[in-house]
Legacy VTK file of the C-alpha trace (Angstrom):
# vtk DataFile Version 3.0
C-alpha trace
ASCII
DATASET POLYDATA
POINTS 123 float
-58.161 150.805 -41.718
-56.155 150.703 -38.481
-53.396 152.877 -39.989
-55.931 155.461 -41.131
-57.436 155.594 -37.636
-53.973 156.074 -36.120
-53.270 158.955 -38.519
-56.582 160.576 -37.571
-55.802 160.177 -33.857
-52.338 161.728 -34.242
-53.774 164.539 -36.390
-56.306 165.293 -33.655
-53.525 165.213 -31.052
-51.400 167.584 -33.150
-54.387 169.919 -33.480
-54.706 169.849 -29.685
-51.016 170.674 -29.361
-51.424 173.678 -31.681
-54.203 174.973 -29.437
-52.506 174.284 -26.095
-48.799 174.942 -26.706
-47.366 178.313 -27.673
-44.818 177.777 -30.402
-46.614 175.022 -32.323
-48.506 176.514 -35.233
-50.355 175.604 -38.389
-50.408 178.704 -40.556
-52.734 177.510 -43.315
-55.326 180.092 -44.258
-58.434 177.893 -44.544
-59.869 175.181 -42.351
-59.572 172.636 -45.155
-55.879 173.425 -45.622
-55.344 173.176 -41.864
-56.953 169.733 -41.781
-54.933 168.530 -44.777
-51.760 169.932 -43.187
-52.456 168.181 -39.877
-53.159 164.888 -41.646
-49.942 165.183 -43.675
-47.910 166.086 -40.575
-49.494 163.166 -38.698
-48.379 160.860 -41.503
-44.843 162.299 -41.383
-44.788 162.017 -37.580
-45.906 158.390 -37.798
-43.210 157.531 -40.332
-40.516 159.313 -38.294
-41.617 157.472 -35.150
-41.811 154.111 -36.899
-38.355 154.432 -38.432
-36.269 156.299 -35.856
-37.791 155.571 -32.444
-36.819 151.857 -32.338
-33.264 152.753 -33.367
-33.033 155.478 -30.720
-34.474 153.174 -28.053
-31.916 150.496 -28.897
-28.947 152.837 -28.999
-30.044 154.898 -25.994
-31.235 152.019 -23.839
-28.920 152.996 -20.984
-30.332 156.544 -20.917
-33.873 155.185 -20.704
-32.877 152.973 -17.764
-30.840 155.650 -15.956
-33.589 158.249 -16.241
-36.416 155.781 -15.510
-37.912 156.499 -18.928
-37.838 160.289 -18.710
-35.351 160.361 -21.581
-38.312 159.364 -23.759
-39.681 162.897 -23.327
-36.499 164.346 -24.805
-36.569 161.815 -27.652
-40.218 162.591 -28.418
-39.458 166.326 -28.436
-36.605 165.730 -30.872
-38.823 163.635 -33.124
-41.465 166.378 -33.122
-38.796 168.942 -34.043
-37.606 166.666 -36.851
-41.192 166.323 -38.060
-41.528 170.115 -38.092
-38.327 170.439 -40.111
-39.459 167.783 -42.599
-42.857 169.483 -42.946
-41.122 172.771 -43.733
-38.973 171.059 -46.360
-42.082 170.005 -48.277
-43.774 173.410 -47.757
-46.366 172.368 -45.202
-47.385 175.297 -42.975
-46.565 173.504 -39.694
-43.906 174.833 -37.357
-42.515 174.014 -33.921
-40.422 176.882 -32.613
-37.789 175.364 -30.383
-37.090 172.586 -27.940
-39.467 173.620 -25.155
-42.415 173.970 -27.513
-41.536 170.516 -28.892
-41.150 169.124 -25.359
-44.568 170.305 -24.185
-46.090 169.500 -27.559
-44.807 165.926 -27.381
-46.396 165.561 -23.947
-49.717 166.953 -25.209
-49.639 164.743 -28.329
-48.824 161.702 -26.205
-51.591 162.331 -23.672
-54.266 163.149 -26.272
-53.256 160.136 -28.384
-53.420 157.910 -25.328
-56.894 159.204 -24.378
-58.232 158.829 -27.932
-56.769 155.329 -28.216
-58.485 154.408 -24.927
-61.820 155.702 -26.258
-61.542 154.330 -29.798
-59.717 151.141 -28.948
-56.141 150.293 -29.837
-56.361 146.869 -31.469
LINES 1 124
123 0 1 2 3 4 5 6 7 8 9 10 11 12 13 14 15 16 17 18 19 20 21 22 23 24 25 26 27 28 29 30 31 32 33 34 35 36 37 38 39 40 41 42 43 44 45 46 47 48 49 50 51 52 53 54 55 56 57 58 59 60 61 62 63 64 65 66 67 68 69 70 71 72 73 74 75 76 77 78 79 80 81 82 83 84 85 86 87 88 89 90 91 92 93 94 95 96 97 98 99 100 101 102 103 104 105 106 107 108 109 110 111 112 113 114 115 116 117 118 119 120 121 122
């Protein structure tokens, strides 16, 4: 149940990013397809984060320390770009058009996820 809630939170955060950041789009033609796309992309984003983020944090530990954690913004942008590429490979209509869209999108997704986790509880 907790995993499903996390996917819903990330899907809502991705929806927020599509509304707030130019360059992040879901081009599905119906609302149902948009919701399914956002849920699928949230699942992909969760898997990418679960698999790659710990590896990147371990390997890039010095960069995190030297930049006082700001390197995490670059990493999150890269992971969002990777998620967009993976979504395109399986024909999901989700696209992030470049680093800066991914950068701002990662910030929006992070903030919205944090707020929703505060409201819903993050057990």
